[in-house]
N, C-alpha and C positions, 0 to 999 in steps of 0.2 A: 555350626552355620553362622556366618557373619550377619549381624543385625543390619537392616537396611538403614543407610545414612539419611537422616531427616534433612530435607532442604530448608534453608533459612528463608526461602521465599514465602510470602503470605498469600494464600489462595484467595481469590475473589469469589464470593458465593455465586454471583451471577454467571460464573463460568459454566455451570451446569446447564443453564438455559442457552448460553452461547453454543455449546456443543450440540444441542438439539436443533438449533437453527441451521448450523452448518451441515449436520447430517441430513436434515430434511431437504436442504438445497440440493445435495448430490443425489439423494434418493429420487426426488422429483425428476431431475434431469435423466437419471438412468431409466426410470419407467417410461418417460416420454420417448427416449431413444429406442427402447425395445418395442414399444407398442405403436409409436407414431401418433400418439394422442395429441401432442402439441409440437409446433415447430420450435426448433432450437437455434438461437443466434449466439455465436461466439462474439465476445466484445472485449476490447482492451479495457484495462481497469479504470481508466479515466476517459472512456468512450461514451457514446450517447445511449446509456442504458435506459434512461427514462423513456426515450422514444421507442426502444425495443419493447419495453414492458407495456407501454401504452398501445402497442400494436399486437399484443397478445403472445409475444414470444417468451419462452423460458430463456434465461440468459446465463451463459457459462463464461467464466473468466479464466483463460489460460494462465494469466500471471498469478492468480491465486494457486493454481495447480503447480506453477513453477516454485512459488514460495513453499508449498508443501514438500516438493522434491528437495528443496534446500534444508528445510527444518528436519526432515527425516533422514538427511544425509545420504539420500539415494542419488543425488545429482552428480557427484563426482564420478561414479561408475558409469553413468548414462551419457554424460557429455561426449565421450569419445565416439559414440555411435553417430552423433551428428557431425562430428569432425570427419568421420570416415566418408561421408557423402558430400564433403566440400565446405562445411561451415567452419570458419576459423575459430580456434580456441580463444581468440581475443574479443569476439563479439559477445553480446548479452548472454550470460549463462542461464537466464530464464529460458531464452529461446533454445539454446543448445541442449539443455537438460530436458526440456519438454519434448522437443523433437526426438531426442535420444530415448526418452521414455516411450514414445509411440513406436519407434523402430524396434526397441527391445521388448515391447509388449509387457512393460512393468510399470505399475503406478502405485503410489501410496494409498489410493482409494481402495485397493484390494484389502489391505490389512486393516484400514480404518473402518470401512463400510461394507466389505465383501462385494465391491463393485469391480468388475473385470477391466473396464477401460473407461476413458473419458467419453462423453456423449458425442455422437456423430453430428456435425453441424449441418443446418440447412442453408445458412448464410454466415459469413464472417464480416464483422464490422469493426473498423479500427479508427483511432484518432492519433495522429502523429505528434500530439502535444507532448508526449513523453520522449519519443525518439523515432528514428526511421526504422529501427529494428522491428517494431510491431507490424509494420506493413510487410516487410520481408517474411516475418514469422507467419503471418496469416496467409500470405500468398503461397507459401509452401503447402499449407493445408488445403488451400483452395484448389491447387493442382492435384493434390493427393485424393481429395474427395470429389472433385469435379463440381464444386458449388461456387456461387458468386462471392467475390471479395469486393466490398465497397467501403468507403471511408471518408474521413475528414482530414484535410491537410492544414495544419495549424501554423501560424506565424511563429517565428522563433526570435529569441534575444530581444524581447519587447521591454521598453521602458514604460513611458506613458501609453496607455492603450487608446487607440484612435477609433472613431466611429466606423471608419471604413473596414477596420479589422473585424469588429463585431458583426457588421452587416455581411461580410464575406463568410464568416464561419456560420452564421445563422442560415444563410442561403445554402451553404453546403449541407448542413443538417437537414434542412427542409427538402433538399434534392434527394435525400435518402429514401423519402417516403414512397415514391413510385416503385423502385426496385424491391422494397420491402413488402409492399402490397402484392407484388407479383409472386414473391416467395410464400407469403402467408396465405394468400387467397382471400384476404379480408380487406375491406375498405378502411382507410384511416379514420379513426374516431377521435376528434379533437377533445371531447370531454374526458375520455379515458386517458389521453395523453396528459392533459392538465392535472388529472388526479395523481398520476405517477410523478409528475414534476413537484407537486405540492408535498407528497409523501417523502420524496427525496430531500426537499428543502427542510422539512421537519427533522428528518434523520440527521442532516448536516448541522443544524442548529444545536441539536442535543449532543452530537458527537463533539462539536466545538466546546460546549459547556463541560462535558466530561473531561476533555483534555485540560481545560483551564482550571479544574480543581487542583491540578498539580502545582498551582501557584501558592497553595497553602503551605505553611511551614509548621510541622513536617508535611511532606507530600503524602497523600493517601495511596498513590500508586506510582509506577515507574514506566519509563519508555518501553521496557521489556514486556510489561503488562499491556501497554498500548498496542504493540505489534500483534498481539493475540486478539484483543477485544475490538480491533478495527475491522474484524472479519465481516460482520453484518453491514458496515458502511461500504464495504467493497462489493460483496456478492448479493446483498439484499436491499440496497437503496432503491427507493421507489416502491417499497412494500410496507404494509402496516407492521409486519413482524419486526423490521429493523427499528421503527419508531418505538414500539413497545419495549424492545430490548434496551435501548439507550435510556428510556425513562426508568427502567429497573436498575440499570447500572448506575445512573446518576444518583438515584436515591441511596444506594449503598455507599457510593463515594462520599456523599455529603454526610452520611451517618459516621463514616470513618473520621472525617474532619471534626465533627462535633464531639466525637469520643476521644479525639487525640490519638487515633491509631495511625502509626507511621508505617509506610511500606518498608522503610529502612530504619531499623531500631537505632536510636542515637544519631539520626541524620546530622552529619557534620558539614558535608559539601554537596553542592548541587551543580549538575552539569547539563549541557545541551548536546544532543547527538545530531550531527549534520551528515546526511548521506543515507545510504541503504542500510538495513539491518544485515548482520552476518547470520543468516538464518540457521545454519547448522551449529551455531555457538551461542544461541540466545541464553540458554540455561547457565553454562559456565561463566559467561560474561556477567549475567545478572548476579550470580553468587559471588563473583569476584568483587563487584562494586558494593554489594551488601557487606562483605567482609571489611571493606575500607570505609564503611559508614558514609558511602557516597550514593546519592540518588540522581539518576538521569531523569530530569523532570520534564523535558520537552524535546521535540525533534522537528525537523522539517518534514521528514517522511510521513509521519502519521497525520500531519495536517493536510496532506494531499487529497484527502477525501472530505474536505469541508467545502460545500457548494451552497452556502447560504445566500448567494446572489440569485438563486433560482426563484422564479416568479411564475405561477400558473397563468397569470394574466398576459404574460409575454413569454410563452414557453420557449420558442426558438431563440429569441434574442437573449433571454436570460441564461439559457444553456450555453450559448456562444460566449457570453461574458464569463460565466463560471469556469468554463473549460479553457478560457484564454487568460484569465487572471492567475492561473496556476503558477506556483513558484518556479517550476522547472523550465518554463518557457520565457522567463523574465531575464532582464539584463543584470549585470553584476551590481550596478548601483542599487537596483530594487532589492536584490537578494541581501545585500549588506544591510540596508535599512530595515528589512524584514527581521533579520536576526537581532539587530540592535533593539527593535521594538519588543521582541521576545525576551531579551535580556532585562529590559525595564519591567516587564510584567512578571516573569518567573524568577528573577533575582538569582540567576545561576553564577557560579564562580569561575567557570571555564567551559571551553568548547572542545568536543572530540569530533574531528573530521574523519570519516571513513572513506579512504581512497579505494573504491571498488574497482578492481582490475578490469572487469568486463563491462562496467557501467559508467562511461565518462560523463554522460548527461546528468547523472545523479552524484557525481564526485566534484565538489566545488572547491577543492583545495589546490587545484593545479595551476591557477593563474594568480597566486598571491593573496587570495582572500583571507586565509588564516592570519597572515602577518598584518594585513590592513585592519582587520577587525580587532586583533589584539592591541594594536596601537590606539585605535579609536575608543575601545571600551576599557582598556586597562586591565584586561584579564588574559591569562595564558591559554594557548591552544595546543592540542596534540593531534597528530595525524597517525591513524592506524592503517596499515596496508592490509588489504584482504579482498574479499569479494562477497557478493550476495549469495552465490550458490557454490562456486568452485573453491572448495577448501584447500586445494593445492596451492592457492595463492595466499594462504593465511598461515602465519606461524603463531600458534597459541602461546608458546613460551615468550616469544618476542613481544607480543601484544601485552601479556601479563606484566613483564618487566617494565615496559614503557608506561603502562597505566599506573603501576605502583610508584614509579619515579615521578609521574605527573602529580599524583596525590601528595607526595612528599614536597613537591614544589608549591602546591597550594598551602600546605602546612607552614612552610617557611615564610610565605607571604602574609 
């Protein structure tokens, strides 16, 4: 019998607590769906979760389920089910794999938690700050379940944020209250809402601080760790559990720095990851970079759940600002300056752009940004072609060859 190959990745001790938080999140939703004990709101990942929690809803995030479909490599076999009912293979593979999962009655929740299906929604709430796909995605389920679909329509391609934009989004969020009251059967409680906003703010501050520990040389953790440990910032923000978790994680990361523990032994090169993760290939990519003594220290993607602009004294306005200052809705000039600022802070040697076939909104390599940044910052860039979930769009051998050549380029420089 062959011995099991030991992974070079260093396990983070807090992962045990992380797994409990994620399991409890799904168990609570499953129980509520079966018993009707609480109302369930589906929410886009950068949607108004604080408002939903403040109004007593349990909150489910289909994009988190989409990432699970990608990470478990179930997505590729399920996407054709959505294609068969008219959804193009060129649109968001979170959307197509999730709808495909529903149609095929297969979910990674079954193997992970013995849960048969995702929870039935009482209401679906979106924010188009990510893309239009989320509205179409939720609208399909709204028709399927016969429940209300409501949401926020965010401005796009924003440079300097204007007061009228904040006022507009704040009013849209506030206008969600009456239909949510009708679904929940409860009156809106401002104090409860403020509490959720404050807990979300604390979660964001801690998550930012955790990510910033990667500025240490050597870094105590990598982008591939970030994609896993961002879980509570996505599904549990607005709760005390998320705050407690990031306090625990931050303590461990600081201890690693004090002890000189490197996520990548002999760290030689530091990179930035721009774009979506390739969920089904996180482990092999992580191990590839470790073998090249290269640490991906920062990313745009994992910073997407930092909302430290939140303020319980101005809950609607601060939510509007937090969700409008998001990287994905900004113009090219803002995005380039953002990455330049990250370069100064994290001291990385190069940038990897992931061109995700089905996610144009999170693929920033298509209009010359890599070339402009390379010229301005004096560092090389590499574009990897792939997708967040659809592995038919990704060539592992080609990516490996390109990454190895890129690291050779760094060595020559």
